[in-house]
Steps between C-alpha positions, in 0.01 A plus 500: 500500500313531163120488517324330209300738300373282223134521610517858582244708292678814374184711554464376851862586572463848349193572715668353802813719460284812443297416814808469710643828368174689550427349844864593614447861373168515681674384824778749434260792487273371773763430763549869507157577598537355847471727795817686575633457150528765214299380196719423208373786281555748775856370533559578129325843540714592793816462297417826308275644768633418849203663683188440292177637619268275703249497213766358265599243747140383539481482116824296481368251755173462298693472177732240645192306622340521151821378332515208750137405433549525118810282513319242723201496260727472187669198670174324594252570232668312226456178702138583601402593140718238329676764286795364303841597625600734215173677505508525880855666480377736226195603714710551804746715308214702334323550841822608658576752223148643526526530871842665476410747221169586650660574839760721341216703322294515815772601747554863385127552493475386872795701610541795274719692735762227491774437249551129416809348328509388142506132408877487488546666844227270641701203387814633675290580813361147489858354465622722790196407728580122439869567572409675835264202588772254437752692721248518790359153449135620466 
C-alpha cells in the first residue's frame, strides 16, 4: 500500500521523524530506570568494571535519568516552541554533544580514584552491553 505524500510538508516530516527517534531513545533509556532493572549507563559501565562501587552505580542511574529527560525534552520542545525541523535536529544534536562531552569531563573529577575507558573502548563497551541485553531479552 502506498500512502499519498503530496500534501506532506517536508519540514513537518523532518520534525516528526526526529521526534519519533528522540522519543524512542528516551523510552530506551527510561525503561532501564524501573525498579529491579540496571540503568542503561550502568550496564555499559559494568562491561569494563563488573563490580562498580555503589557511588558510581548511583551516578549511572542519575546520568541515565538525565539522558532520558534530555531526550524527551528534545523530542517535545520543537513542537511546543514551533522550531523548524532542521533547526530542531541541530539543537538536539548540539545539546546531546554538550551533555556527552561535559559528562566525560566531569566524571574523572567526581571519581578521581577510578580509571575510565577512552572513547573507542567506551564504544566497544556500549556495543557489548547491547549485545548482552539482546541475548537476555532485557
